N, C-alpha and C positions, 0 to 999 in steps of 0.2 A: 504494500500500500504506500502511496505517496500522497502527501497533503501539502498544498501550497496555494499561493495567490495566482489568479489568471495572468496578471502582469509579468509573472516569472515563468510562464509556461514554455517559452522558447528553450529553456534549459532542459526540458524533458523530451523534446521532439526527436532526438536521436535515439531514444530507447526503442522505438518501433517505427518502421517506414511510414505508417499511416497516422501517427500521432499528430504530425504537422497539419494534416487536413482537418482533423477534429478540432484542434486548437484554433486554426484559422477561422473555422465556422463560429466558434465562440467569441472570437475577438472582432470579427467583421459584421456579424449579423446583429440587427436590432432585436435583441432577445425579448424585450418587453412587448414587441409588436407581433411576434409569430404566434400562430395558433397552436393549441395543444395537439399532440399527436406526433407522428413520425415525419421526419424531414430528411430527404436524400442528400448525401454528401458525395459518396462514391459508391453507388449501387449497394450491394450487400456487404461490401468490405467496410464501409464507414457510413453510419447514419446517426441521426440525433432523434431523441424522443423528448419532446417538450411536455412538461406536466406541472400541474398546479394541484396541491392537495393540502390537507391538514395533517400535521404530525399525529402519531398514535403512541399510546403508552409503551414504554420499554417492555413491560411484562407480556405484552401481546405479540411480540415479534419473534421471528425465527431467522437464523442465519441463512444466507443464500450463497450459492456459487454458480459460476458460469464456466463452461468449457470452451466454447467456440469464440466468445467475445470477451474483450476487456472493457471495463467501464471507465469513462471519464465523467464523473458526476460533478456538475457545476451548479452552485446555488446563485440564482439571479436575485432573489429576494427572500427574506426570512432566514431562519436557521433551524438546524435539526441536529440530533445526535445520530451517529451511525455506529453501530456495534462493529468491532473488528476483531478477528481472530485468525491466526495462520491456520490453513487447512491441515489438520493432523489426524484425520480419520474419525471426525465427529460422526455420530450415528445419524442416518438419514431420517428425516421426518416424512418427506415425500421424495420418492425416487426421481432421478434425473429425467426431465422431460426434454427430449431432443428437439421437438418443434418449438419450444419456448426457450431453450438453452438455459434451463434453471433447475436446480435441486435445492430443497430446503433441508436444513440440518438442525439438530438439537445441539446445544452446547453454550458455554459461557463466552462472553466477548467483552472487550474493553470499549467504553464509550469514547467516541471522537466527535468533537463539536465542529460542524461545518457551517460557516457563516456566508452571507452574501459576498461575492467576489472571490471565494475560495473554490478550489476543485480538489477532488480526491480521485486517484487512479487505483482501481482494483483489478488485479491480475487473476488468472484462474486459481492460483494458490491462496487467494485472499477471501476468506469467508467474511461476509458483511451483512449487516442488518440496517438498511436505510429507513429514513422516515420516522424516526423516533422523537418523542417529545422531550424538550429540554426541561421546562417547568410546567407549562400548560400548553395545550394544543396551539400550534402556530401555523399560519398559512405560509406555505413554501412554494416558490416558483423555482423549479429545477430543470436543467437540461442534462440528460444522460446521453453521452456520445458513446456509441457501441463501435468498437474497433476489432475487426476479425483478427484472431491470433495468428492464423497462417494465411 
């Protein structure tokens, strides 16, 4: 997992050939004006999901992992806690769904606060639990850029 400010994102573009495309979308797009839903960046290799939601209680969440895509999660407005844990064989809650590229896991995680202007990168070995409440439910506008691993 990586956590930083969008203004420092160029430092991470060399980690994967398609990270630059995802960060360029986040830097050049008027994110407040785009509609919720999926936005193409580079076909199935890189795309963004724009979402607005209210955070949920920590106790109601489960860790998730992805195998085919890495996440660049960027907070446009609001803030949330995201649980983080290295993937170390946590037991499955729900088996991996190939069509959705997601599995849900049981297990403990450490809270990481993500605020407006910050991004977090989650790799396939990073179990994470997004959308959790800090103190009280908060309205969050977030863009998740999905970047294909291979």
